[in-house]
ROPA-787187 format. One record per residue: x, y negated, z negated of N, C-alpha, C in turn. Coordinates in pm, whole numbers, plus 50000, padded with zeros to 5 digits. Last residue first. Layout:
<gumis>
XYZXYZXYZ ...
</gumis>
This chain:
<gumis>
843407220447781843557223647662844857216647594 840907201047984842437208347971842407211947819 838347192447969838657199948082839937207248063 837467175747717837997191347720838157199947834 837297151847795835857159147808836427174647772 839787140747762838827137247655837537147147646 840577147347998841217154847888840357152347768 839037132148179839007146348194839587154148062 839897107348088838617111548071838517124448091 842757106748173842507106048027840787111048008 842117106948450843057116348391842447118048231 840907082948493840167094548542840677107548459 842837064948437841437065648362840927077448377 844827068548592845137070848441843897073448382 843557087148887844377075348832844357078548685 844537116549061843537111448985844277096948923 844977121649430845367121549294844427115749200 844347116549690844257131349661844837131249491 844637089549731843217096349742843167108349662 847337087749723846827081749631845127088749606 847867099549981848477105149859847657100549750 846517081450156845857093250142846547101150033 848117058550124846667057550069846007071350055 850627069750212850337063150068848877063250039 851217075650465850567084850366850117079150246 852797058450592851457059250632850897069050576 855217066350459854857052750460853197051850477 855617093550307855627087550433855007075950409 857657095649955856387099550069856407092450184 860127110049810859787101049894858637104149994 860687120149457860037124349603859717112349707 862457132349219862107120249291861797125249437 861727153148928862337149649067861757136649100 861517151348645861617164348684862377159948845 862167134548332861607135048476862167147548533 863297127748090863157141648124861937142548258 863417099448043864527107948094864417121148133 859997099248050861237089548082862257096148129 858157118147951857757107248054858877096648077 859747136147812859207139747936858687130648039 861217140547599861317126547674860667130747829 861127165247489861337154347408861117139947479 860677180847713859597178047594859827167547536 862967178547855861637178847925860607176347816 865017180747666864847169847725863457167547776 865547208547644864627203347542864287190147584 867517215347839865997217447866864847211247746 869977206447941869317201447817868067205347831 870827217148178871707217648074871157213547944 868567211148326869367227948337870147226048200 868097186048322867277193848255867767208948249 869817172648482870247174148328869247182248263 868887173148736869767183848668870137185048557 866277163848852866927159548723867617171548693 866617162649229866097167449097866757164348983 865777142549509866607147349412865867151249286 863897141949740865197130749726866247138949628 861827157749918862527159149809864047151949802 859397141550100860777146750103861237145549969 855777151150055856917144250082858307149050079 852777153749877853607156849993854697146350031 852257163949541852027155049662853157160349768 852617182349350851577175149339851317165649454 854777203049297854997188049333853907178349312 854597222748994854457221249134854437205649173 856057246448768855787230148793855457227548944 855227274848645855577269048781855247255048793 856047285848339855137276748419855917273648540 856077315448107856717306348215855657299548305 856817320047774855797319747870856287309547986 858587328647594858937334747710857647332447807 858667311447357857807325647345857797331047471 860117289747453860787297947358859957312847338 859397287447797859377281447667859757292247591 860297276948135860197287048035860387282247879 859497264248434859967259548286859547272648210 860607260948754860097267648669860457267848522 860027234949004860887238948913860117251748818 858627229849196859567220849170860597228949109 856657244949454857167245649349858167237949346 853997228549682855397235849669855607234249509 851477218649677851407231649604852917238549616 851877196249820851247194449691851547207749608 854917204049985853377198949998852817199249839 858407190250103857287195049984855897192050033 861207196650238859757191250254859007197050169 864497188250146863487197550140862397191050150 866587166550363865707167650248864697179350246 867787160550605868157173550527867607175650402 868027124350546868187135450637868427149650553 867037100550474867177110750369866937124350441 867477077850579866597083950609866277095650527 870207066950522869067061250468867577065650499 871997096350430871677087450516870267079850472 871227130650323872097119550369871307108250435 870657155350063870267145050153871437136150223 870187188949946871117177049993870657167350090 869257207349703868737199149810869747191249823 869577225149515870737227649614870267217349744 867997225249339869047218449300870097216949408 866087245049444865837228649470867037219949421 866567270149605866787265449496866707248549510 865087298049782865047282549763865517279149638 865087325549764865807320049894865707302649872 863877333749553865187340449584865737334049684 862387302949416862277318149472863707322849507 863477284149263861857286949260861637299649327 865617272249087865527281849172864257287749163 865587252848877865047250048993865127257549090 864617258748541865467264448654864707259848794 864897254848207864357248648330865227254448455 864147272047890864957268848003863907263448127 862677265047638863977275147655864647273547770 861107242047465861457246347597862887254147606 859147254647168860087246747223860317250047391 855567258147095856937263747144857687253747200 853307246947096854087246746982855507251647003 851917231347405852577243447310853447241347202 852147211247538850997209847439851207224947354 854027213747706853967202447624853047203747510 853167234547889854477234747804854847224647707 850467225047980850597234447864852037236247791 850177191848017850757203548059851007214847949 849267167647926848467179947896848957192347947 851087148748011850857152447863850127164247825 852637158648292851617151148243851467156248101 856147158048384854947166048341853957156248271 856707137348677857067139948543855857150648501 858487123148966857487135048912857877138548794 858367093749115858827102749039858167111448966 858437084649457857747088449350858367095849251 858817053349680859467066149606858527069649485 857597032049755857247045649816857847056349752 858117008549642859067011649762858717027049808 856617005749422855967001549559856997004549689 856427040549307856947026649309856457022349426 854647061349092854617056649226855187041449238 854707091248920854917076048906855317069449048 852637114648844853157109248972853277093548967 852577143048643852207128248646853097125348762 850877175448637852057164548678851487153548676 849737204048593849677190848543850787183548551 849027233848673849637223348727849197209248685 848897263548618848287252848535849237239648558 850067287448666849217279648781848577267748727 851007299448474852107295448588851367287448698 848757308648326849697297048269850347293548399 845997314648544847127319048469848107306648438 842767299948498843917300548553845067305648502 840607300248334840797310548438841967308548514 840657280848150841167293848086841187304948234 839147257748268840617258548252841217274648233 836357266248485836897262648340838357265748365 835427274148726834937281348586835767279648475 836587255048888835257252648867834797260748765 839817242348773838997254148836837417252348798 841897220048812840637221548756839797230248806 845207210748795844327222048827843057221048742 846097176548870845797185748773844967199548828 847927147548902847527159648963847257169948869 847887112848856847957125648804847447136848890 849807081448846848827090048901848947104848835 850677048248798850857063648736849407069948792 852907026148949851347029848936851397045548897 855407009348786854837020348856853457021348858 856296986248656856916987548780856367001948852 855036985048399855366970948467855526976948622 854927010648297853737005048306853876991548402 857467017048281856677025348339855337016148407 858536996948095858936995448242857867004648323 855596989847902856666993847924857196992248064 854176954847786854096967047867855576974447885 854376942547451854896943647625854766955347669 852306928647198853166940647281853286936747413 852776911946921852526908547051853166922847137 850846910946609851946918246676851826913846846 849926880946432849776892146519850826897946606 850966871346137851106867146270850956881746360 849266860145850849746871845932849796868046063 849006850845527849246847245658849896858345725 848596856845256847496856045325847686856445497 851986865545223850786861145156849576864245237 853086872145548853416866045413852206860145331 854196890745791853006889845695853566883245566 854406898446149854936890846016853866886845908 854836925746326854026918946238854646911846130 857246924346586856786931646474855786922546388 856936927846924857406919246827856676923646699 857666955447130856936947347050857706939546981 858236979147403858426967147313857686959547243 857947010647514857056997947503857876989647375 860917020747685859857021447607859337008747566 862807013847877861987022947914860807024247820 865036996047951863776990347869862636999647904 867147001048107867037003047967866206997047893 866266976948370866976988648327867166987848176 864816955148465864016960948358864976974348294 866456944148657866366934148554865906944048442 865906962548859867336963448803867226953948666 863226959548938863716970748873864956970848799 863536935449063862836935148943863056946448863 865196944849272865586932549175864986932749054 863266961349398864426966149344865216955249264 861266942249494861026953449402862166958349341 862996929849659862346922249557861936932849455 863486949149881864536942249784864036936149673 860926954449965861686964749873862706958149803 860436931650083859456933749994860066945349894 862336931950307862086919150197861286924150068 861376954050433862846954250390862856944450262 859206946050551859146957350447860376958050379 859806924950709858946923150597859226933350492 861506939750899862166930350804861216924950683 861186972550974860526961250958861066949550853 862386996150933862696988151044862096975351034 863887007950622862617003050706863286994650819 865797010850449865307022650503864257019750622 867576993150303867616993550445867007004150514 866576998750037866426987150078866756984150227 867017023949912865857021950022865777008150091 868957020749721869287028549839868187029049957 867427005049542868607000749628868897006949748 865987027249456865197014349524866297005849599 867547042949356866767046249450866257034449522 868467026149120869217029949203868727035949362 865967020648982866697011149029867837015749162 864957045048923864417038249010865027027649068 867357052548740867067061048870866107052148967 866907033148556868097033248632867817041248751 864567039848450864487025548496865607026848593 865047063148315864217063848445864307051748507 868577064448280867247064548228866337064348344 871527088748317870337076848359869217078348303 873807095148087872677099748154871977088448202 
</gumis>
């Protein structure tokens, strides 16, 4: 199974020739090289505390690969009348990990009700309508031809918990669907156990000229955490 770092590395390498500008290609290659060196380091590293008698050496913490190579943004449904006014299927809390090569990895945000629920994950289905199955998304070439187009409200998958609550997970951003994490179909528990790494949902490629607009429509980590702390989410 690929780790999130390996996904970013592979997709970054695929994008090395995706731009007409030599300067953009050079930047992407540098990013991909850094991602490659970070493979298999998805979790925060640290040097343990050394304590002998009255002497103690402080722990030194290193940022995780997500923190080092991705900008973290969040999309949340925050209705004016409060969180409880939305049915479960519309509580869209996703995290968007944006790499400098414009590829975005979509994961559940920690506040997503399927994660805060005590019930486990029963199933993950990428068949979001009778006529649309995200797992059948087929892309080709450096321009990702044939990719399904997503809007922020576009459903990516349907998550069902063991208590039969169903949640429609939406994209949160505009872009081309590059791939979905089909391992979630085989191992739904991965979504909850490793929602921020190997349990990612999908990879989306945004347009180069829409990056600033995409970021403007999302929350940064501080804004997201403030909303959670103020009780906007459950």
